[in-house]
LUMLUMDREN-986533 format. One record per atom (N, C-alpha, C): atom name; x, y, z. Coordinates in nm, 4 decimals, always signed. Layout:
<rs>
r dovo:CA xx:X yy:Y zz:Z
...
</rs>
This chain:
<rs>
r dovo:N xx:+0.0759 yy:-0.1182 zz:+0.0012
r dovo:CA xx:-0.0078 yy:-0.0033 zz:+0.0085
r dovo:C xx:+0.0929 yy:+0.1314 zz:-0.0002
r dovo:N xx:+0.0528 yy:+0.2176 zz:-0.0803
r dovo:CA xx:+0.1201 yy:+0.3371 zz:-0.0875
r dovo:C xx:+0.0598 yy:+0.4475 zz:+0.0089
r dovo:N xx:+0.1420 yy:+0.5565 zz:+0.0101
r dovo:CA xx:+0.0712 yy:+0.6728 zz:+0.0861
r dovo:C xx:-0.0481 yy:+0.7222 zz:+0.0301
r dovo:N xx:-0.1341 yy:+0.7735 zz:+0.1248
r dovo:CA xx:-0.2556 yy:+0.8484 zz:+0.0742
r dovo:C xx:-0.2122 yy:+0.9958 zz:+0.0602
r dovo:N xx:-0.2494 yy:+1.0547 zz:-0.0583
r dovo:CA xx:-0.2400 yy:+1.1925 zz:-0.0836
r dovo:C xx:-0.3420 yy:+1.2700 zz:-0.0618
r dovo:N xx:-0.3385 yy:+1.3855 zz:-0.0190
r dovo:CA xx:-0.4410 yy:+1.4725 zz:+0.0113
r dovo:C xx:-0.5158 yy:+1.5146 zz:-0.1308
r dovo:N xx:-0.6404 yy:+1.5040 zz:-0.1192
r dovo:CA xx:-0.7026 yy:+1.5433 zz:-0.2461
r dovo:C xx:-0.7097 yy:+1.7042 zz:-0.2583
r dovo:N xx:-0.7427 yy:+1.7459 zz:-0.3672
r dovo:CA xx:-0.7281 yy:+1.8859 zz:-0.4028
r dovo:C xx:-0.8471 yy:+1.9670 zz:-0.3151
r dovo:N xx:-0.9479 yy:+1.9038 zz:-0.2956
r dovo:CA xx:-1.0582 yy:+1.9655 zz:-0.2258
r dovo:C xx:-1.0351 yy:+1.9715 zz:-0.0677
r dovo:N xx:-0.9445 yy:+1.8870 zz:-0.0318
r dovo:CA xx:-0.9124 yy:+1.8704 zz:+0.1102
r dovo:C xx:-0.7926 yy:+1.9699 zz:+0.1574
r dovo:N xx:-0.7370 yy:+2.0337 zz:+0.0680
r dovo:CA xx:-0.6186 yy:+2.1089 zz:+0.1006
r dovo:C xx:-0.6496 yy:+2.2468 zz:+0.1703
r dovo:N xx:-0.7837 yy:+2.2668 zz:+0.1887
r dovo:CA xx:-0.8216 yy:+2.3976 zz:+0.2307
r dovo:C xx:-0.7825 yy:+2.4334 zz:+0.3863
r dovo:N xx:-0.7046 yy:+2.3395 zz:+0.4401
r dovo:CA xx:-0.6678 yy:+2.3676 zz:+0.5711
r dovo:C xx:-0.7484 yy:+2.3118 zz:+0.6746
r dovo:N xx:-0.8630 yy:+2.2359 zz:+0.6333
r dovo:CA xx:-0.9611 yy:+2.1804 zz:+0.7313
r dovo:C xx:-0.9003 yy:+2.0478 zz:+0.7711
r dovo:N xx:-0.9432 yy:+2.0242 zz:+0.8955
r dovo:CA xx:-0.8925 yy:+1.9022 zz:+0.9588
r dovo:C xx:-0.9999 yy:+1.7944 zz:+0.9374
r dovo:N xx:-0.9581 yy:+1.6693 zz:+0.9124
r dovo:CA xx:-1.0573 yy:+1.5620 zz:+0.8975
r dovo:C xx:-1.0773 yy:+1.4887 zz:+1.0197
r dovo:N xx:-1.0156 yy:+1.5200 zz:+1.1457
r dovo:CA xx:-1.0367 yy:+1.4646 zz:+1.2700
r dovo:C xx:-1.1653 yy:+1.4963 zz:+1.3301
r dovo:N xx:-1.2026 yy:+1.4095 zz:+1.4135
r dovo:CA xx:-1.3242 yy:+1.4303 zz:+1.4843
r dovo:C xx:-1.2996 yy:+1.5461 zz:+1.5941
r dovo:N xx:-1.3953 yy:+1.6395 zz:+1.6011
r dovo:CA xx:-1.3960 yy:+1.7439 zz:+1.7112
r dovo:C xx:-1.4107 yy:+1.7028 zz:+1.8468
r dovo:N xx:-1.3431 yy:+1.7507 zz:+1.9302
r dovo:CA xx:-1.3476 yy:+1.7187 zz:+2.0758
r dovo:C xx:-1.4868 yy:+1.7627 zz:+2.1238
r dovo:N xx:-1.5575 yy:+1.6879 zz:+2.2053
r dovo:CA xx:-1.6823 yy:+1.7232 zz:+2.2624
r dovo:C xx:-1.6484 yy:+1.7791 zz:+2.4108
r dovo:N xx:-1.6919 yy:+1.8952 zz:+2.4317
r dovo:CA xx:-1.6764 yy:+1.9740 zz:+2.5564
r dovo:C xx:-1.8031 yy:+1.9563 zz:+2.6326
r dovo:N xx:-1.7872 yy:+1.8795 zz:+2.7654
r dovo:CA xx:-1.8892 yy:+1.8753 zz:+2.8487
r dovo:C xx:-1.8818 yy:+1.9853 zz:+2.9574
r dovo:N xx:-2.0010 yy:+2.0422 zz:+2.9569
r dovo:CA xx:-2.0032 yy:+2.1460 zz:+3.0783
r dovo:C xx:-1.9903 yy:+2.0906 zz:+3.2244
r dovo:N xx:-1.9676 yy:+2.1686 zz:+3.3042
r dovo:CA xx:-1.9650 yy:+2.1399 zz:+3.4581
r dovo:C xx:-2.0989 yy:+2.0960 zz:+3.4913
r dovo:N xx:-2.1217 yy:+1.9910 zz:+3.5591
r dovo:CA xx:-2.2774 yy:+1.9530 zz:+3.6063
r dovo:C xx:-2.3179 yy:+2.0492 zz:+3.7000
r dovo:N xx:-2.4385 yy:+2.0894 zz:+3.6771
r dovo:CA xx:-2.4993 yy:+2.1760 zz:+3.7656
r dovo:C xx:-2.6150 yy:+2.1117 zz:+3.8432
r dovo:N xx:-2.6428 yy:+2.1264 zz:+3.9652
r dovo:CA xx:-2.7517 yy:+2.0555 zz:+4.0376
r dovo:C xx:-2.8417 yy:+2.1563 zz:+4.1122
r dovo:N xx:-2.9447 yy:+2.1102 zz:+4.1366
r dovo:CA xx:-3.0520 yy:+2.1904 zz:+4.2238
r dovo:C xx:-3.1174 yy:+2.0914 zz:+4.3218
r dovo:N xx:-3.1561 yy:+2.1705 zz:+4.4335
r dovo:CA xx:-3.2204 yy:+2.0946 zz:+4.5428
r dovo:C xx:-3.3561 yy:+2.0509 zz:+4.4918
r dovo:N xx:-3.3825 yy:+1.9051 zz:+4.5164
r dovo:CA xx:-3.5278 yy:+1.8581 zz:+4.4793
r dovo:C xx:-3.5912 yy:+1.8615 zz:+4.6062
r dovo:N xx:-3.7136 yy:+1.9122 zz:+4.6057
r dovo:CA xx:-3.8014 yy:+1.9179 zz:+4.7210
r dovo:C xx:-3.9158 yy:+1.8343 zz:+4.7026
r dovo:N xx:-3.9744 yy:+1.7991 zz:+4.5832
r dovo:CA xx:-4.0999 yy:+1.7341 zz:+4.5593
r dovo:C xx:-4.0740 yy:+1.6166 zz:+4.4582
r dovo:N xx:-4.1658 yy:+1.5369 zz:+4.4511
r dovo:CA xx:-4.1681 yy:+1.4252 zz:+4.3605
r dovo:C xx:-4.1900 yy:+1.4740 zz:+4.2149
r dovo:N xx:-4.2841 yy:+1.5751 zz:+4.2038
r dovo:CA xx:-4.3050 yy:+1.6400 zz:+4.0792
r dovo:C xx:-4.1870 yy:+1.7213 zz:+4.0225
r dovo:N xx:-4.1134 yy:+1.7736 zz:+4.1045
r dovo:CA xx:-3.9931 yy:+1.8548 zz:+4.0583
r dovo:C xx:-3.8956 yy:+1.7519 zz:+3.9988
r dovo:N xx:-3.8664 yy:+1.6308 zz:+4.0652
r dovo:CA xx:-3.7902 yy:+1.5281 zz:+4.0228
r dovo:C xx:-3.8312 yy:+1.4659 zz:+3.8973
r dovo:N xx:-3.9674 yy:+1.4399 zz:+3.8856
r dovo:CA xx:-4.0256 yy:+1.3824 zz:+3.7625
r dovo:C xx:-4.0131 yy:+1.4874 zz:+3.6424
r dovo:N xx:-4.0084 yy:+1.6179 zz:+3.6712
r dovo:CA xx:-3.9789 yy:+1.7071 zz:+3.5647
r dovo:C xx:-3.8433 yy:+1.7127 zz:+3.5139
r dovo:N xx:-3.7570 yy:+1.6943 zz:+3.6080
r dovo:CA xx:-3.6151 yy:+1.7017 zz:+3.5811
r dovo:C xx:-3.5670 yy:+1.5623 zz:+3.5125
r dovo:N xx:-3.6360 yy:+1.4594 zz:+3.5317
r dovo:CA xx:-3.6099 yy:+1.3305 zz:+3.4670
r dovo:C xx:-3.6746 yy:+1.2998 zz:+3.3442
r dovo:N xx:-3.7678 yy:+1.3973 zz:+3.2979
r dovo:CA xx:-3.8462 yy:+1.3696 zz:+3.1646
r dovo:C xx:-3.7516 yy:+1.3820 zz:+3.0611
r dovo:N xx:-3.7780 yy:+1.3098 zz:+2.9523
r dovo:CA xx:-3.7075 yy:+1.2940 zz:+2.8271
r dovo:C xx:-3.6835 yy:+1.4386 zz:+2.7690
r dovo:N xx:-3.5443 yy:+1.4747 zz:+2.7497
r dovo:CA xx:-3.5197 yy:+1.5914 zz:+2.6927
r dovo:C xx:-3.4306 yy:+1.5840 zz:+2.5730
r dovo:N xx:-3.4640 yy:+1.6523 zz:+2.4480
r dovo:CA xx:-3.3978 yy:+1.6419 zz:+2.3422
r dovo:C xx:-3.2482 yy:+1.7291 zz:+2.3751
r dovo:N xx:-3.2491 yy:+1.8133 zz:+2.4402
r dovo:CA xx:-3.1330 yy:+1.9000 zz:+2.4663
r dovo:C xx:-3.0464 yy:+1.8354 zz:+2.5585
r dovo:N xx:-2.9211 yy:+1.8076 zz:+2.5230
r dovo:CA xx:-2.8196 yy:+1.7313 zz:+2.6137
r dovo:C xx:-2.7965 yy:+1.7984 zz:+2.7372
r dovo:N xx:-2.7665 yy:+1.9356 zz:+2.7289
r dovo:CA xx:-2.7457 yy:+2.0019 zz:+2.8471
r dovo:C xx:-2.8402 yy:+1.9968 zz:+2.9577
r dovo:N xx:-2.9741 yy:+1.9984 zz:+2.9239
r dovo:CA xx:-3.0917 yy:+1.9955 zz:+3.0292
r dovo:C xx:-3.0972 yy:+1.8518 zz:+3.0690
r dovo:N xx:-3.0752 yy:+1.7502 zz:+2.9813
r dovo:CA xx:-3.0833 yy:+1.6148 zz:+3.0346
r dovo:C xx:-2.9560 yy:+1.5793 zz:+3.1268
r dovo:N xx:-2.8397 yy:+1.6350 zz:+3.1154
r dovo:CA xx:-2.7475 yy:+1.6212 zz:+3.1976
r dovo:C xx:-2.7675 yy:+1.6876 zz:+3.3258
r dovo:N xx:-2.8271 yy:+1.8009 zz:+3.3184
r dovo:CA xx:-2.8834 yy:+1.8835 zz:+3.4457
r dovo:C xx:-2.9625 yy:+1.7900 zz:+3.5241
r dovo:N xx:-3.0630 yy:+1.7226 zz:+3.4618
r dovo:CA xx:-3.1560 yy:+1.6378 zz:+3.5327
r dovo:C xx:-3.0928 yy:+1.5168 zz:+3.5925
r dovo:N xx:-3.0093 yy:+1.4355 zz:+3.5304
r dovo:CA xx:-2.9351 yy:+1.3395 zz:+3.5695
r dovo:C xx:-2.8393 yy:+1.3787 zz:+3.7027
r dovo:N xx:-2.7802 yy:+1.5049 zz:+3.6916
r dovo:CA xx:-2.7008 yy:+1.5548 zz:+3.7984
r dovo:C xx:-2.7774 yy:+1.5805 zz:+3.9191
r dovo:N xx:-2.9107 yy:+1.6417 zz:+3.8932
r dovo:CA xx:-2.9966 yy:+1.6610 zz:+4.0129
r dovo:C xx:-3.0317 yy:+1.5349 zz:+4.0713
r dovo:N xx:-3.0605 yy:+1.4320 zz:+4.0025
r dovo:CA xx:-3.0987 yy:+1.2920 zz:+4.0551
r dovo:C xx:-2.9713 yy:+1.2231 zz:+4.1369
r dovo:N xx:-2.8535 yy:+1.2548 zz:+4.0916
r dovo:CA xx:-2.7355 yy:+1.1958 zz:+4.1527
r dovo:C xx:-2.7284 yy:+1.2719 zz:+4.2820
r dovo:N xx:-2.7432 yy:+1.4157 zz:+4.2873
r dovo:CA xx:-2.7341 yy:+1.4961 zz:+4.3899
r dovo:C xx:-2.8411 yy:+1.4583 zz:+4.5070
r dovo:N xx:-2.9513 yy:+1.4225 zz:+4.4575
r dovo:CA xx:-3.0708 yy:+1.3812 zz:+4.5409
r dovo:C xx:-3.0473 yy:+1.2673 zz:+4.6057
r dovo:N xx:-2.9911 yy:+1.1589 zz:+4.5287
r dovo:CA xx:-2.9664 yy:+1.0213 zz:+4.5908
r dovo:C xx:-2.8622 yy:+1.0247 zz:+4.6740
r dovo:N xx:-2.7640 yy:+1.1103 zz:+4.6671
r dovo:CA xx:-2.6523 yy:+1.1190 zz:+4.7573
r dovo:C xx:-2.6724 yy:+1.1894 zz:+4.8876
r dovo:N xx:-2.7813 yy:+1.2683 zz:+4.8809
r dovo:CA xx:-2.8247 yy:+1.3374 zz:+4.9995
r dovo:C xx:-2.9237 yy:+1.2693 zz:+5.0903
r dovo:N xx:-2.9788 yy:+1.1659 zz:+5.0382
r dovo:CA xx:-3.0771 yy:+1.0811 zz:+5.1099
r dovo:C xx:-2.9964 yy:+0.9812 zz:+5.2076
</rs>
């Protein structure tokens, strides 16, 4: 097998590597009612809000 040469269209300085995913610091809030916990754990398309809900659940479980 020989070396792979860059194509003419790829020479624009763009990297073909996968971009690093940056995770935000988890935030948590105090859970006082079952309804509040239910709302935090409801399905969310937004990954940030979903992580927030799971962080709140972990915080709640550790405080019990």
